[in-house]
Phi, psi and omega in degrees: 000134183290149181304323180292328176292318178297316179299319179295317178298319179293315180300323182275005177078015181270345175227143174240134176297140180217152172292144174296125180232090185298328179293321176296317180296316178300320179295317178298316181297313180298318179297314180300315183294312181293316181299316179296319180296313181295317180300322180286341178281343178286129178301132183278116177224176175302323182286327184265351185302319181295314179300313181297313180301309185298316183289321177291321175303313181298325177295317178297314180299321179298327176296321175296318176301314181299319179298316179296317179298324176296332179271358177091027181222154172249120178287143182257350180221160176295323180304313182295318179300318182283325182298324181294331179290330182294341179271354184275154184273115173232161184302314181247083184299332180299330180296335179295340178293344179286344185302318181296320179292319177301319179298318179297319178296315179298320179298314179299322179295310187285325189245349181238002177075016178285162175242142176286148175273164176301320181296319178295319178296318177299319182296315182287328175295317177298320177301313180299316184291343177252280183294317183301317179296321177294316179297317178302313180298320181293317180293319177301316181301319181293321185279333184258009180278000000 
């Protein structure tokens, strides 16, 4: 993300400057990793699809939060958390375009009483197993270097 974009986000209250707190970042990374792993261990059914979708989504978002904290900012919205991930290098960059749709599905689940379908849960799990794992490795590398 370009410096002028970061400045605009900060000016609009979407980012808050923060001290680098590597322990907080390590905690976010560990939480994201464990939550995604546990969510994937739940058998996927019509009843569990919403839980799996929501938890894997939160793991992806936490990686965005961790990336911002490494840069010295606290994101104030999910959009900002996810947008920083879109700038990261992954093998299949086109898959990062799914993040906005995942956010919309999660919003519908949490605030409109919708339920995720088995297909949606499979899709976000597949996203985690490809892009999410790559993003996780990159954020880990930055915090543990």
